[in-house]
N, C-alpha and C positions, 0 to 999 in steps of 0.2 A: 587698419584693422577690422575697420566694418566689413569690409571687402572680404576678406577671410572667412568672417561669420556667417555672410550671406551664403558664401562658396561652401561652407563645411555644415551650414545648417540642414540641407536636403539630404546629404550624404547619413548623418546622426540618424533623420528621420527612418531612412531608408535601411540603415543596418539595424535599427531597434526592430522594424517591422522583420526582417530577414529571422532575426534571434527568436520571435515570437512564431515565426513559420517554421522554424525547427523543431518543435515541439511536437511531437506526435498527439493528436486529437484526444486518446484515449488518455493520457497524462497530462491536459488540460484541466486541473483539477485543483482545489484549493481546500483544505480542511482546517479545523481547529485542533492542535493537540490537546491532549488530555488532560485534565486541570489545568488548563493554562490558557493567556488570551493570545498565545503565538499562532499565526496560521501558517500553516505548510502550502508552498508551490509545489505541486509536484512536477513541473515541468523543471524548477529551476533543481530542487532538490536529487532527483533520480533521473536526468538526463544523463544516457550510457551508462545505466545501472541497470543489473537484474535484481526485478522488486517482486515480491512473494507477497502478495496482499491476501487477508485472510479474516473473515467475520469471525467475533469472538464472542463468550458471553461468559461470566463469572460463575456459573452455577449451573454447569453444564456437564454430564459425563465426557464430555471431552476435553476439559478445562485443562486436566492434567498436560495435554499437548502444549502448552505453555512452555513446559521444561525442554520438550524437544524442539520445539521453534525457537527457543534462546541457544540450546545447543548448536542448532543448524547456523542460525545466526552467527555465533561465536568462530566456527570453523570456516564459515565463508564471507566473511565481511570484508576481510581484507582484499578479497579476489574479485569485490564490486556486489556481492549480494545485499539488498537491504529488504528486510520485513516491516509490514506495516498493517498493525492490528486496529481494525474496526470492530469497536465493541456496538452491540446492537441486540435490543429487547425484540427482536421481530420473534422471537421463538420463547418469550416469557420466561429466559432464564439469563437476565443481566441485571445486576446488581441497582437498587433503587435509587442511586446517587452516584455521581462521576467521582467523589472520595473513596466509596466502597469498591467502585471500579478498579480504581488506581491503586487502592492497597492490596487487590486480589491478585494485581498484574505485578506490581513493583516490589511489594512486601513477600507476599505468599509464594510467588515464582521467581524473583529476581529478574523480571524483564528488563532487556536495558535498548530493544528495539521500538520504534518508534509506536506508540500508542495514541490514537485520535478519540476526541469525543465521541459519546456514541450516538449513530445514526441510523438510520434503516436500510436495509442492504438488500431489501425484495420487493418486489408489486412498485405500484404506482409510486409510493412515497421514498425508494430507492433512492440514495445520493447519486448524483451524476457518475461517479466513478464505479459502482456496483453497475447501474443501468447500462453503461458502456460493456463493462467486463461480460455482461450476460448476453450483450447484443455480438458482442466478435465471438465468444465461445459455444453460445445456443444454451448456457446452463446457468441459473440462477441457484443461488443456494438453497439447498433442500434442506438444510439444518445450519447450525452453530459448526465453527471451523472448518468450514469451506475452503478452499485454497485457491488462489488465481496466479497465474507465472507470467510474468512480463518480461519481455526479453529486453536486451540493451537500444534497440531501436525502437521501444516502446510499444510494441504489440504484442497482445495477450496471445500466447503459445499454449495454454492449456489449464482446464479444470480439474480439480482433484475433491471428491468428496470428503466429507467429516473423518470418514475413517480410515482415511490414508495419512499414515505416520509419516511427520516430517523427517525423521532420521531413518536409512537403511531402506528408503522405498522407491518406488519409481520417481517419486518427487523429487528425492534427493540425486537421484542420476540425471533426472532432467536439469535440475539445476547446474549441475558439473557440466554439462551440455551446453547450457546457455552462457555460463560462466568463460567457455573455452578451456577448461584445465583439466 
């Protein structure tokens, strides 16, 4: 039995590093869910998914886009679309507490896609995912509700400005293409 353990141990270590190596560096990110102690590992959760990343704010003229984002999520989640909201106060329009942010998303707009704890999305203080998205697309969020599409291979496809509506736009068309439907 000891011999079998010694023979398997290097394989187990090697297979673990291969799993880690399979994650694209863009998705090598962890963040805490909104109003939760649960941490989300993007490599684990979003491997082989099309992901739409959105910087959000509770008190912005674009906040009603939550409805369109939820419609988009409901329409395409069975095909592999995931949406992740990143509340941010970078533009001084986020609620003062996580509870108020959560209430705005979940109660006022019925959001069911993943929302994360507030973090910075631009400049030196930006979280690692937004730093990488900015580096890959060349576009930093210029306002709330900027959107970034990531394909099934974990590569940034495109950046969309705040004014691009979730439904019936080039964003939806690009999601359909990325999903291959």
